[in-house]
N, C-alpha and C positions, 0 to 999 in steps of 0.2 A: 912770410911763409905761412901756409895754412897747414895745420895738423889735423888729420882725420883719424878718429878712433872708432873702430867698429864695436859698438856696445853690444850688439846682438846681430846674428846673421841667420837665424832660423825662421821657419814658416810659422803660421798662426798657432800651432800647438807646441812649438819648440821641439828640440831634440835633447834628451829622449822624450818620446810621447808617453804620457801616463799609461802604465800597464802594458806597453808594447813589448813584444818579444822579438821584434825585428832585429837582425844582427847589428845594424847601425845604431839602434837605440841601446844595445848592450855593449857597444864599443867602449874601451877604456881610454881611447885617444881623446885628449882634451879638445882637439879640433873637431871632433864629431859631436860635441855637446854645445848646443846653440840656443841662446836666449832669443826672444822675439826681436825683430829687426829695428835697429836705431843706429844713428851715427852721431858722434860729437864732433863739431867743428870748433877748433880753438886757434886763436892767434892773439898776439899781444896779451891784453887782459880780458879778452872776450871768450865766452863759451855759449855756443848755440847748439841745440840738438834738433835733429830731424826725426820727428815722431817720439812719442813716449808711451810705450806699451805697458803690459802688465808687469814687466820686469824692470821698470824704470828705477824704482828705489834701489834694487840690488845693483843695477848698473852704475848709479851715481855713487853708491858706497864703494863699489869695487874700484872705481877710478878716482876716488877722493875729490869729487867735484863739489866745491863749496860756494860757487857763484854761477848763476844761470841767467844769461842775458836774453833768452827767448827760445821759443819752440816753433819750428816750422812743421806744419802738418801736411802729409801727402794726401790723406783721405780719412774718412771717418770710421773705418773698421776698428774693432776693439783691440786687435793686436798692435795697432798703431796709436791708440788714444787712451786706453783704459788706465794708464798710470798717472793721469793728469792730477788726481788728488794728491799725489806725492810731491807736488811742487810746494806743499805747505812750508817746509823748512826754508826754502828759498824766499817765499813770500814773507815769512816772519822777519827775515833779515833785510830784504830788499824792497818790499812793497809789491805792487801789482806786477805780474810777470807777463811780458809781451808774448802774444801768440800771433802767428801768421797763417792764414788759411782761407780757403774758398768759403763763400757764404753758406753753401750747403753743409760744409763741415762744421762751421760755427753753430748753425741751427741744430744740427745733430747733438753737438756737445751741450748746448743749452737745454735740450730735452733730457739728456741723460745725467748731466751734472748741473742742474739748475741752481744749486746753492753756490756754485763758483761764479756764476754769471749774474747773480741777483744784484739789482741796482739799489735796493734798500732792504731794510730789515735783515741784514746779513747775519747768518748764524755765527756766533762767536767761535773763532778758531778756523773758520772756513777760509781757504785761499781765494785770491782774486786775480784776474788777468786783465791785461790791456789788449783789446782785440784790434788786430790789423787785418783788414780784408785784402785778399789777393784779387785784384779787379782787372778784367780784360787782359789777363796774362802779362801785365806790366811788371817790369823789374822793380824791386823795392830794396830799401836799405836795411842791412843788419849790421849794427855797429858802424864801422867805417868802410864796410864792403857792400857790394851789390849782389843780391840774389836774383837770378833769372829763372822764373818759373817755366817748366817744360810740361806742356799738357799731353797727357796720354790717357788710355782707357784700360780699365780693369774689367773685362767683359763690357758691360754698358755703363759702368761707373767711371766718372772722370776722376783721375788722380793727377797729382802734380809731382814731378821731379824737380830738382833744383840744380842750377849751375852756379858755383861760387868760384871765382877766378878760373883756374884750369882744372877744377874738379866738378864732375857731374854725377849726381846720385838719382837713380830711378829705381822704384820698387813697385811690385804688383802690377806691372804693365803687360798687356797683351797686344795692343795695337797703338801705333803712334804715326802721325802724319809726317810727310817729308819736310814740311815747313818747321815743325818742332824739332826734327832731327837736325836741321840746319843750325839750330841754336847751340848744339853741343858737338857738332862735327869737328874733329881734330883736337879735342881736349887731351890734356896729358894723362889724366886718370879718370876712368869711368867705372862706376859701380852700377850694376843692373841685376835684376832678379833672374835666377835660373832654377826653377822649382824642382824639376825631376827629369828623367829621360823621356817618359811617355808624354804625349800632348796633354794639355790642360785647357779648360774652357776660358780661364781668365788670367793665366800667367804664361810667360815665356817658358817653354821647356828648354833643355840644353841646346838643341839644334837651333831653335829660334833665337836664343840669346847669342849664340856664336855668329849667326847671320847678322844680327844687329851690330855686333862688334865690328864686323867687316865693313858695314856701311858707315859707322861713325868714325872708325879708324883712329882710336886713341893710342897713345904710347903704351899704356897699360890698362888692363881691365881686371876688376875684382867682382866675381859673382857673389850674390847674397840672396836672402829670402829662400833658403835652401831647405828642402825636406829630406827626411831619411831615405826617401825613394831615389834620390840622386845617387846614393852609394857612399862608400867610405871615402873620407876626405883624401887620404893619401893615394888611393887607387884612382879616383877621378882626376886628381891633379896631374898624374903621370900621363893622362891621355889628352890634356888640353894643349892648344897651340902655344907657341912662344908668346910670352908677355900677357897671357891670360891665366888668371889665378882664381882659386876659390878663396874668398874671404873667410875669416874665422873670428870668433869672439876675442876681443882684446887686441886685434891687429891694429897697429898704428902706422900711418904713412905721413910723409911730409911732401907737400906739393908747392 
């Protein structure tokens, strides 16, 4: 059985947005408070995360994660990668931490976190990673399971979603080909971004996310990468179709 924990379900600024007086940002409902997007996949003795944004340390502490077997990166944007320095405690206990990403993402990380990727003269105390390139959209092993990369586009930027068993996770997508949709059609649980009501140049809005759900036809769907402009959690949830839900921070599922 695969356990999915939504570590964060917010957009790049999180909710509440710093200094915002928007009603959703002022909400007292815990489900309206969203850290940057990431999920934890757990089974047997394995723990893998998809993305590690600026809230990674807080998320690992909140869920008492003491072992990390690897990180799968969807793309290079900071809200999905900026927490990579906080793998240090895992590195000190375990050694090099495996990361899985497209070559473009790895090159971006090398420029921004060169001390983590240094081959020699490593700064004392710096973490290190074991790089695994996602090549030609080929499936790859994570622990004793297989991750299937799903290629999509975030405006013009390539992003990867991932299918593991009967769970598929996609974030920051705006367009996706029918060939890639075929890889996830009929999954039991789908998570996909639904940023807001109004259209956006690089993300599904709610209408596009719902149309995508109809095409994939999963048993259940959980929307993530949510901004305050989507509305209050409880109000939006009441308007969604059967078996379509807003994810929220700390939600756990078993697939």
